[in-house]
N, CA, C and O atoms as a GROMACS GRO file, in nm:
protein
  408
    1MET      N    1   0.084  -0.118   0.000
    1MET     CA    2   0.000   0.000   0.000
    1MET      C    3   0.089   0.125   0.000
    1MET      O    4   0.182   0.135   0.079
    2GLY      N    5   0.060   0.217  -0.086
    2GLY     CA    6   0.138   0.339  -0.098
    2GLY      C    7   0.093   0.445   0.000
    2GLY      O    8  -0.011   0.433   0.065
    3THR      N    9   0.171   0.547   0.010
    3THR     CA   10   0.136   0.659   0.096
    3THR      C   11   0.087   0.774   0.010
    3THR      O   12   0.096   0.770  -0.113
    4ILE      N   13   0.036   0.874   0.076
    4ILE     CA   14  -0.016   0.991   0.005
    4ILE      C   15   0.095   1.067  -0.067
    4ILE      O   16   0.069   1.135  -0.167
    5THR      N   17   0.219   1.057  -0.018
    5THR     CA   18   0.329   1.130  -0.080
    5THR      C   19   0.399   1.053  -0.192
    5THR      O   20   0.482   1.109  -0.262
    6ASP      N   21   0.366   0.925  -0.208
    6ASP     CA   22   0.433   0.845  -0.313
    6ASP      C   23   0.424   0.910  -0.451
    6ASP      O   24   0.526   0.919  -0.519
    7PRO      N   25   0.307   0.954  -0.495
    7PRO     CA   26   0.302   1.020  -0.627
    7PRO      C   27   0.387   1.147  -0.634
    7PRO      O   28   0.448   1.175  -0.736
    8MET      N   29   0.390   1.222  -0.525
    8MET     CA   30   0.472   1.344  -0.523
    8MET      C   31   0.620   1.310  -0.530
    8MET      O   32   0.696   1.375  -0.602
    9LEU      N   33   0.663   1.208  -0.456
    9LEU     CA   34   0.803   1.167  -0.459
    9LEU      C   35   0.842   1.116  -0.597
    9LEU      O   36   0.952   1.145  -0.645
   10ASN      N   37   0.754   1.040  -0.660
   10ASN     CA   38   0.784   0.989  -0.795
   10ASN      C   39   0.798   1.104  -0.894
   10ASN      O   40   0.891   1.104  -0.975
   11GLU      N   41   0.708   1.200  -0.888
   11GLU     CA   42   0.716   1.315  -0.978
   11GLU      C   43   0.841   1.397  -0.947
   11GLU      O   44   0.908   1.445  -1.039
   12PHE      N   45   0.872   1.413  -0.820
   12PHE     CA   46   0.992   1.487  -0.781
   12PHE      C   47   1.117   1.421  -0.840
   12PHE      O   48   1.203   1.490  -0.895
   13ARG      N   49   1.127   1.290  -0.830
   13ARG     CA   50   1.243   1.218  -0.886
   13ARG      C   51   1.255   1.241  -1.037
   13ARG      O   52   1.365   1.263  -1.088
   14GLN      N   53   1.143   1.237  -1.107
   14GLN     CA   54   1.145   1.260  -1.252
   14GLN      C   55   1.187   1.404  -1.283
   14GLN      O   56   1.266   1.427  -1.374
   15GLU      N   57   1.133   1.498  -1.209
   15GLU     CA   58   1.166   1.639  -1.232
   15GLU      C   59   1.313   1.668  -1.201
   15GLU      O   60   1.377   1.747  -1.271
   16VAL      N   61   1.366   1.605  -1.097
   16VAL     CA   62   1.507   1.624  -1.062
   16VAL      C   63   1.596   1.576  -1.178
   16VAL      O   64   1.691   1.645  -1.215
   17ALA      N   65   1.566   1.461  -1.233
   17ALA     CA   66   1.646   1.408  -1.344
   17ALA      C   67   1.639   1.500  -1.466
   17ALA      O   68   1.741   1.527  -1.529
   18THR      N   69   1.520   1.548  -1.498
   18THR     CA   70   1.504   1.638  -1.614
   18THR      C   71   1.575   1.770  -1.589
   18THR      O   72   1.644   1.821  -1.677
   19THR      N   73   1.558   1.826  -1.471
   19THR     CA   74   1.621   1.955  -1.438
   19THR      C   75   1.773   1.942  -1.442
   19THR      O   76   1.841   2.032  -1.492
   20LYS      N   77   1.826   1.834  -1.390
   20LYS     CA   78   1.970   1.812  -1.392
   20LYS      C   79   2.021   1.810  -1.536
   20LYS      O   80   2.123   1.873  -1.566
   21ARG      N   81   1.951   1.739  -1.625
   21ARG     CA   82   1.993   1.735  -1.766
   21ARG      C   83   1.992   1.874  -1.827
   21ARG      O   84   2.083   1.910  -1.902
   22VAL      N   85   1.890   1.954  -1.798
   22VAL     CA   86   1.882   2.090  -1.852
   22VAL      C   87   1.996   2.175  -1.798
   22VAL      O   88   2.064   2.244  -1.874
   23LEU      N   89   2.019   2.172  -1.667
   23LEU     CA   90   2.126   2.253  -1.607
   23LEU      C   91   2.263   2.214  -1.660
   23LEU      O   92   2.349   2.300  -1.679
   24GLU      N   93   2.284   2.085  -1.685
   24GLU     CA   94   2.414   2.040  -1.737
   24GLU      C   95   2.440   2.092  -1.878
   24GLU      O   96   2.554   2.089  -1.925
   25ARG      N   97   2.338   2.138  -1.945
   25ARG     CA   98   2.353   2.187  -2.082
   25ARG      C   99   2.365   2.339  -2.092
   25ARG      O  100   2.381   2.393  -2.201
   26VAL      N  101   2.358   2.407  -1.979
   26VAL     CA  102   2.375   2.553  -1.980
   26VAL      C  103   2.521   2.582  -2.009
   26VAL      O  104   2.609   2.537  -1.936
   27PRO      N  105   2.550   2.658  -2.116
   27PRO     CA  106   2.690   2.687  -2.149
   27PRO      C  107   2.753   2.785  -2.050
   27PRO      O  108   2.706   2.897  -2.033
   28GLU      N  109   2.859   2.741  -1.987
   28GLU     CA  110   2.923   2.822  -1.883
   28GLU      C  111   2.970   2.958  -1.936
   28GLU      O  112   2.966   3.057  -1.863
   29GLN      N  113   3.013   2.964  -2.059
   29GLN     CA  114   3.060   3.090  -2.116
   29GLN      C  115   2.946   3.189  -2.141
   29GLN      O  116   2.972   3.304  -2.177
   30LYS      N  117   2.822   3.146  -2.121
   30LYS     CA  118   2.706   3.234  -2.143
   30LYS      C  119   2.634   3.271  -2.013
   30LYS      O  120   2.521   3.319  -2.018
   31LEU      N  121   2.697   3.250  -1.899
   31LEU     CA  122   2.630   3.277  -1.771
   31LEU      C  123   2.589   3.423  -1.754
   31LEU      O  124   2.493   3.451  -1.682
   32SER      N  125   2.658   3.514  -1.817
   32SER     CA  126   2.624   3.656  -1.802
   32SER      C  127   2.528   3.705  -1.910
   32SER      O  128   2.485   3.821  -1.907
   33TRP      N  129   2.493   3.619  -2.006
   33TRP     CA  130   2.401   3.655  -2.114
   33TRP      C  131   2.259   3.674  -2.062
   33TRP      O  132   2.213   3.598  -1.976
   34LYS      N  133   2.189   3.776  -2.114
   34LYS     CA  134   2.050   3.801  -2.077
   34LYS      C  135   1.962   3.781  -2.200
   34LYS      O  136   1.990   3.836  -2.306
   35PRO      N  137   1.856   3.702  -2.186
   35PRO     CA  138   1.765   3.682  -2.300
   35PRO      C  139   1.689   3.809  -2.337
   35PRO      O  140   1.641   3.823  -2.449
   36HIS      N  141   1.679   3.902  -2.242
   36HIS     CA  142   1.610   4.028  -2.264
   36HIS      C  143   1.671   4.129  -2.166
   36HIS      O  144   1.720   4.090  -2.059
   37ALA      N  145   1.670   4.254  -2.202
   37ALA     CA  146   1.730   4.358  -2.117
   37ALA      C  147   1.673   4.359  -1.975
   37ALA      O  148   1.744   4.392  -1.880
   38LYS      N  149   1.546   4.324  -1.959
   38LYS     CA  150   1.483   4.325  -1.827
   38LYS      C  151   1.494   4.190  -1.754
   38LYS      O  152   1.448   4.177  -1.641
   39SER      N  153   1.554   4.093  -1.819
   39SER     CA  154   1.566   3.958  -1.762
   39SER      C  155   1.685   3.945  -1.669
   39SER      O  156   1.776   4.028  -1.668
   40MET      N  157   1.681   3.840  -1.590
   40MET     CA  158   1.799   3.799  -1.515
   40MET      C  159   1.897   3.740  -1.616
   40MET      O  160   1.860   3.710  -1.729
   41THR      N  161   2.023   3.724  -1.574
   41THR     CA  162   2.120   3.659  -1.661
   41THR      C  163   2.089   3.509  -1.668
   41THR      O  164   2.014   3.456  -1.586
   42LEU      N  165   2.147   3.443  -1.767
   42LEU     CA  166   2.129   3.298  -1.778
   42LEU      C  167   2.180   3.228  -1.653
   42LEU      O  168   2.121   3.130  -1.607
   43GLY      N  169   2.289   3.279  -1.597
   43GLY     CA  170   2.342   3.223  -1.472
   43GLY      C  171   2.244   3.238  -1.356
   43GLY      O  172   2.226   3.145  -1.278
   44GLN      N  173   2.182   3.355  -1.345
   44GLN     CA  174   2.083   3.376  -1.239
   44GLN      C  175   1.961   3.286  -1.261
   44GLN      O  176   1.906   3.230  -1.166
   45LEU      N  177   1.919   3.271  -1.386
   45LEU     CA  178   1.806   3.184  -1.416
   45LEU      C  179   1.840   3.039  -1.379
   45LEU      O  180   1.757   2.968  -1.323
   46ALA      N  181   1.961   2.996  -1.412
   46ALA     CA  182   2.004   2.860  -1.376
   46ALA      C  183   2.009   2.844  -1.224
   46ALA      O  184   1.967   2.741  -1.171
   47SER      N  185   2.059   2.945  -1.153
   47SER     CA  186   2.062   2.941  -1.006
   47SER      C  187   1.921   2.932  -0.949
   47SER      O  188   1.897   2.859  -0.852
   48HIS      N  189   1.830   3.005  -1.010
   48HIS     CA  190   1.691   3.001  -0.965
   48HIS      C  191   1.634   2.859  -0.980
   48HIS      O  192   1.574   2.806  -0.887
   49ILE      N  193   1.654   2.799  -1.096
   49ILE     CA  194   1.604   2.664  -1.119
   49ILE      C  195   1.669   2.565  -1.022
   49ILE      O  196   1.602   2.475  -0.970
   50ALA      N  197   1.797   2.582  -0.996
   50ALA     CA  198   1.868   2.494  -0.904
   50ALA      C  199   1.817   2.508  -0.760
   50ALA      O  200   1.828   2.415  -0.681
   51SER      N  201   1.763   2.624  -0.727
   51SER     CA  202   1.718   2.648  -0.589
   51SER      C  203   1.575   2.600  -0.562
   51SER      O  204   1.533   2.593  -0.446
   52VAL      N  205   1.502   2.565  -0.666
   52VAL     CA  206   1.360   2.526  -0.648
   52VAL      C  207   1.343   2.410  -0.549
   52VAL      O  208   1.256   2.420  -0.463
   53PRO      N  209   1.421   2.301  -0.558
   53PRO     CA  210   1.400   2.193  -0.459
   53PRO      C  211   1.416   2.240  -0.315
   53PRO      O  212   1.337   2.201  -0.229
   54GLY      N  213   1.514   2.323  -0.288
   54GLY     CA  214   1.532   2.375  -0.152
   54GLY      C  215   1.418   2.464  -0.110
   54GLY      O  216   1.378   2.464   0.007
   55SER      N  217   1.364   2.540  -0.204
   55SER     CA  218   1.249   2.626  -0.173
   55SER      C  219   1.127   2.542  -0.138
   55SER      O  220   1.052   2.576  -0.047
   56VAL      N  221   1.107   2.435  -0.212
   56VAL     CA  222   0.995   2.344  -0.182
   56VAL      C  223   1.012   2.286  -0.042
   56VAL      O  224   0.916   2.279   0.034
   57ALA      N  225   1.134   2.244  -0.009
   57ALA     CA  226   1.159   2.188   0.124
   57ALA      C  227   1.128   2.289   0.233
   57ALA      O  228   1.067   2.255   0.334
   58ARG      N  229   1.171   2.414   0.213
   58ARG     CA  230   1.143   2.518   0.314
   58ARG      C  231   0.993   2.541   0.328
   58ARG      O  232   0.942   2.555   0.439
   59MET      N  233   0.922   2.545   0.215
   59MET     CA  234   0.776   2.568   0.221
   59MET      C  235   0.706   2.455   0.295
   59MET      O  236   0.608   2.478   0.366
   60LEU      N  237   0.755   2.332   0.278
   60LEU     CA  238   0.694   2.218   0.348
   60LEU      C  239   0.711   2.226   0.499
   60LEU      O  240   0.633   2.167   0.573
   61GLN      N  241   0.811   2.297   0.543
   61GLN     CA  242   0.837   2.309   0.686
   61GLN      C  243   0.758   2.421   0.751
   61GLN      O  244   0.756   2.433   0.873
   62GLN      N  245   0.692   2.503   0.671
   62GLN     CA  246   0.619   2.618   0.724
   62GLN      C  247   0.470   2.588   0.728
   62GLN      O  248   0.418   2.506   0.653
   63ASP      N  249   0.401   2.657   0.818
   63ASP     CA  250   0.256   2.644   0.827
   63ASP      C  251   0.187   2.720   0.714
   63ASP      O  252   0.078   2.683   0.672
   64SER      N  253   0.252   2.828   0.666
   64SER     CA  254   0.195   2.906   0.556
   64SER      C  255   0.309   2.968   0.476
   64SER      O  256   0.424   2.971   0.520
   65PHE      N  257   0.275   3.016   0.358
   65PHE     CA  258   0.374   3.078   0.271
   65PHE      C  259   0.309   3.195   0.200
   65PHE      O  260   0.208   3.178   0.131
   66ASP      N  261   0.366   3.313   0.217
   66ASP     CA  262   0.313   3.433   0.154
   66ASP      C  263   0.413   3.482   0.050
   66ASP      O  264   0.514   3.544   0.084
   67VAL      N  265   0.385   3.453  -0.075
   67VAL     CA  266   0.477   3.487  -0.183
   67VAL      C  267   0.498   3.638  -0.195
   67VAL      O  268   0.603   3.682  -0.243
   68SER      N  269   0.402   3.717  -0.152
   68SER     CA  270   0.415   3.862  -0.162
   68SER      C  271   0.523   3.918  -0.069
   68SER      O  272   0.568   4.031  -0.086
   69GLN      N  273   0.565   3.839   0.030
   69GLN     CA  274   0.668   3.882   0.123
   69GLN      C  275   0.808   3.850   0.074
   69GLN      O  276   0.907   3.889   0.136
   70GLY      N  277   0.817   3.780  -0.037
   70GLY     CA  278   0.947   3.741  -0.090
   70GLY      C  279   1.018   3.854  -0.162
   70GLY      O  280   0.954   3.942  -0.219
   71ASN      N  281   1.147   3.851  -0.159
   71ASN     CA  282   1.231   3.946  -0.230
   71ASN      C  283   1.347   3.865  -0.287
   71ASN      O  284   1.458   3.870  -0.234
   72PHE      N  285   1.321   3.792  -0.394
   72PHE     CA  286   1.416   3.695  -0.445
   72PHE      C  287   1.492   3.748  -0.566
   72PHE      O  288   1.433   3.777  -0.670
   73VAL      N  289   1.621   3.758  -0.551
   73VAL     CA  290   1.710   3.788  -0.663
   73VAL      C  291   1.821   3.683  -0.657
   73VAL      O  292   1.907   3.689  -0.569
   74PRO      N  293   1.819   3.587  -0.750
   74PRO     CA  294   1.921   3.482  -0.745
   74PRO      C  295   2.061   3.539  -0.764
   74PRO      O  296   2.080   3.637  -0.836
   75PRO      N  297   2.158   3.477  -0.701
   75PRO     CA  298   2.296   3.524  -0.716
   75PRO      C  299   2.349   3.494  -0.856
   75PRO      O  300   2.299   3.405  -0.925
   76GLN      N  301   2.449   3.568  -0.897
   76GLN     CA  302   2.516   3.542  -1.024
   76GLN      C  303   2.626   3.439  -0.996
   76GLN      O  304   2.723   3.469  -0.928
   77PRO      N  305   2.610   3.317  -1.048
   77PRO     CA  306   2.712   3.215  -1.021
   77PRO      C  307   2.842   3.244  -1.097
   77PRO      O  308   2.842   3.307  -1.203
   78LYS      N  309   2.950   3.196  -1.040
   78LYS     CA  310   3.080   3.212  -1.106
   78LYS      C  311   3.105   3.100  -1.206
   78LYS      O  312   3.184   3.114  -1.299
   79SER      N  313   3.034   2.986  -1.184
   79SER     CA  314   3.052   2.870  -1.273
   79SER      C  315   2.928   2.783  -1.269
   79SER      O  316   2.845   2.793  -1.179
   80MET      N  317   2.917   2.697  -1.368
   80MET     CA  318   2.806   2.602  -1.366
   80MET      C  319   2.828   2.497  -1.259
   80MET      O  320   2.732   2.439  -1.208
   81GLN      N  321   2.954   2.471  -1.223
   81GLN     CA  322   2.981   2.378  -1.114
   81GLN      C  323   2.915   2.427  -0.985
   81GLN      O  324   2.861   2.348  -0.908
   82GLU      N  325   2.919   2.557  -0.962
   82GLU     CA  326   2.855   2.618  -0.846
   82GLU      C  327   2.704   2.592  -0.848
   82GLU      O  328   2.645   2.558  -0.746
   83VAL      N  329   2.643   2.608  -0.965
   83VAL     CA  330   2.498   2.586  -0.980
   83VAL      C  331   2.464   2.439  -0.956
   83VAL      O  332   2.371   2.408  -0.882
   84LEU      N  333   2.540   2.349  -1.020
   84LEU     CA  334   2.512   2.205  -1.007
   84LEU      C  335   2.536   2.155  -0.865
   84LEU      O  336   2.463   2.068  -0.817
   85THR      N  337   2.636   2.208  -0.798
   85THR     CA  338   2.662   2.170  -0.659
   85THR      C  339   2.545   2.212  -0.570
   85THR      O  340   2.501   2.135  -0.484
   86ALA      N  341   2.496   2.333  -0.590
   86ALA     CA  342   2.380   2.380  -0.512
   86ALA      C  343   2.257   2.294  -0.540
   86ALA      O  344   2.183   2.259  -0.449
   87PHE      N  345   2.236   2.260  -0.667
   87PHE     CA  346   2.122   2.177  -0.705
   87PHE      C  347   2.130   2.040  -0.637
   87PHE      O  348   2.032   1.994  -0.578
   88ARG      N  349   2.246   1.977  -0.644
   88ARG     CA  350   2.263   1.844  -0.582
   88ARG      C  351   2.243   1.850  -0.431
   88ARG      O  352   2.189   1.756  -0.372
   89ALA      N  353   2.285   1.958  -0.369
   89ALA     CA  354   2.272   1.972  -0.223
   89ALA      C  355   2.127   1.988  -0.181
   89ALA      O  356   2.089   1.943  -0.073
   90LYS      N  357   2.045   2.051  -0.264
   90LYS     CA  358   1.906   2.080  -0.227
   90LYS      C  359   1.812   1.962  -0.253
   90LYS      O  360   1.712   1.946  -0.183
   91CYS      N  361   1.841   1.879  -0.351
   91CYS     CA  362   1.749   1.772  -0.390
   91CYS      C  363   1.722   1.668  -0.282
   91CYS      O  364   1.606   1.636  -0.258
   92PRO      N  365   1.824   1.615  -0.215
   92PRO     CA  366   1.795   1.515  -0.111
   92PRO      C  367   1.710   1.573   0.002
   92PRO      O  368   1.624   1.505   0.056
   93ARG      N  369   1.735   1.698   0.036
   93ARG     CA  370   1.659   1.763   0.144
   93ARG      C  371   1.511   1.770   0.108
   93ARG      O  372   1.425   1.743   0.192
   94CYS      N  373   1.481   1.805  -0.016
   94CYS     CA  374   1.342   1.816  -0.056
   94CYS      C  375   1.276   1.678  -0.056
   94CYS      O  376   1.163   1.664  -0.008
   95GLY      N  377   1.343   1.579  -0.107
   95GLY     CA  378   1.288   1.444  -0.107
   95GLY      C  379   1.260   1.395   0.034
   95GLY      O  380   1.157   1.330   0.059
   96ALA      N  381   1.350   1.425   0.126
   96ALA     CA  382   1.331   1.386   0.265
   96ALA      C  383   1.212   1.459   0.327
   96ALA      O  384   1.137   1.399   0.404
   97MET      N  385   1.195   1.587   0.295
   97MET     CA  386   1.083   1.664   0.347
   97MET      C  387   0.951   1.608   0.295
   97MET      O  388   0.854   1.597   0.371
   98LEU      N  389   0.946   1.572   0.168
   98LEU     CA  390   0.823   1.514   0.114
   98LEU      C  391   0.790   1.383   0.185
   98LEU      O  392   0.674   1.356   0.217
   99ALA      N  393   0.891   1.301   0.208
   99ALA     CA  394   0.870   1.172   0.275
   99ALA      C  395   0.821   1.190   0.419
   99ALA      O  396   0.742   1.110   0.468
  100GLU      N  397   0.868   1.295   0.486
  100GLU     CA  398   0.826   1.322   0.624
  100GLU      C  399   0.680   1.363   0.634
  100GLU      O  400   0.617   1.340   0.738
  101HIS      N  401   0.625   1.423   0.530
  101HIS     CA  402   0.489   1.473   0.534
  101HIS      C  403   0.390   1.371   0.478
  101HIS      O  404   0.303   1.405   0.398
  102ASP      N  405   0.403   1.251   0.520
  102ASP     CA  406   0.318   1.141   0.477
  102ASP      C  407   0.187   1.144   0.551
  102ASP      O  408   0.101   1.059   0.528
   0.00000   0.00000   0.00000
């Protein structure tokens, strides 16, 4: 018999694999490139994507979440290794948080 979080954990695992493949394809020499003048840099966008699992984990630990109180500006990474290291560090934490909320 499965738990209520089993479908969420399965989807999370699939999304982590897809996100990792996308992040691994971001060209390091283009980290400062902006798709539009008002956009974040490609490096900031990659950092943002890499931070999503950790953000999900934090939200799961809170009783409520008010997005209007956020002031999020992702850092400009120095390398894609920095982005991938942050991504790998956040993924296990999020998976563990989902499993705890069964």
